[in-house]
Structures are given as structure tokens and as C-alpha cells.
N, C-alpha and C positions, 0 to 999 in steps of 0.2 A: 766150772761154774758151780756156784753154791747158792741154794735157795734156803734162806733161814726162816723157818716158821711161816712159809707162804708169803714172805715179804719180798722186797726188791731182790732180784737175782744179782749176785755179786761175782764178778770175774776179776781176777787180779794176779799180780806177781809180787812176791816178796823177794827182794834181792839185797844182800849185804856184801856182795862180791866186789863192789867198787867199779863194776863195768860201766862203760859209757852207754848212754841211751841213744838209740837210733831214732831221731826225730821223724824221719820219713815213715818208718815202720809204725810208730805210734800214731802218726797222723792218719795213716791208712786205716787203723782200727777205729778212728773217730768218725769215719765216713759211713753213713747209713748203708747197710748192705754188706759191709766188709767185716763186721764183727758177728759173733755167734748169736747174738740177740739184738735184732734191729731196734728194739725198744729202749736200749741203753741210752740214757740222756745225760748222765752225770759221770764225770771221771774225777777221781780224787788223787792228787799227787801229794804225798806226805813224806816228810823227812826232816832231819835236823836243819837248823839254820846254816846257811852257807853251802848246802849240798848242790844247789843249782836249779831249784824249782822255778824261781823267777826268770832266770836265764833261759830255761826251757820254754816257758810261755812266750818270752820275747822272741826266741828263735822260731817257734811255731807261727807266731803272728807275722813275722817278717817273711817266712817261707810261703805262707798262704797268700800274702799280698803280692810277692814277687811272681807267683805262678797262677794268680787268679784268672788271667785271660785264657790260659790253656787248661786249667783243671776245673774251674768254676766251683771250687770248694768254698764254703762260707768263710768270710773274713773273721778274724779273731779280734774282739774288743777286750783288751787287757785292762781289767778293773783292779786297781791297786789300792790297798789300804795305807801302806807306808806309815804305819803307826798312828794314823788318824783315828780318833775315837769318834765314831758316828753312831747315831741311834739306829738308823735304818740302812739297809743295803741299797735301797733306792737312792739315797743321798750320795752314796759312793759311786754308783753308776752314773748319776747325773754329773757329778764332779769329773769323772773320767771323760765323758762326752765333751764337757766344757773345756777341759784341759787340752783335748785334741782339736778343739775349734771346728768340730764337724757340723755340717748342716742338718744332721740327724738330731731330732729332739728326743728327750727321755720317753715321751709317750709313744713314739714311733718304734722304739727298740723292741718291745715285746712282739710286735707283729713281724719284724725282721727275723727275730730268733725263731718264732713259731713256724715261719715259712722256710727255715733253713738257710737264710741269707747271711746271718751273723751267728757266731759262736761266742758266748761269754766265757772268759777265763778270769775267775775271781781269785785274786792272789792275796794271801794274808788273812784268810777267813778266821784263823785262830787269834788274830789281833783285833777283830771287831768287837 
């Protein structure tokens, strides 16, 4: 773990080996109490186009949904930009909720995230 000038502690791995990622192992690190710093609230997955970042998010969301009744881990809302140019992240989140036809409204989402019931996975931040 690295603390840069008293800012946000950063924990990470840099891998250029082409190894596959264990979704379950990374999912375990996202659960409060399983990582070295329980205050970690953001994870950044970075890499070149086509490396599998979107596929990872889709797999994580599906795994969480499939095991929700037994694990009670927060569901993942995959917020995708897909090349859309939007002024605000809020617009992108609202669009994702609408696309999924959920009964959850945009104004309810921050409460669900704050209480650990939903995890936001924002895909394509570099495209916004």
C-alpha cells in the first residue's frame, strides 16, 4: 500500500504477464473487511482496448447476481459509456437504469450505494 503525500492510499498490482484474472479473488477484495484498508471505495481497472475490462465487469455483475441469495454481496450496476458523449456522469447512470428497465430510480441509487446494496461499475470513463 502506498500513501502519496497524505492523499488516498493506493493498493495495486501491475501485471504485464498476460495472466488471466481470477474474478472470485478480486471480488473478495472488493468486499468490506477483506482488503487491507476497509475505507477503499474505488477500484480502477486500466488497460488497452480489447484486454477484457468490460468483460470482467460483466462477469463480476453476473456472478454477484447469481450468488446474491447466498453471499448477500452488493449487486453490480454496470454503467457503460459505449462512446456516448454525455456532459454528466449522472446522465450516464440514469441511462443505464432506464436501459435495464429497473424500478429503481436515479435519485434512489446513491442511497443504495451508500448502504452497500449496490456497487457502481463505471465502464469507459476515459470516453466521457
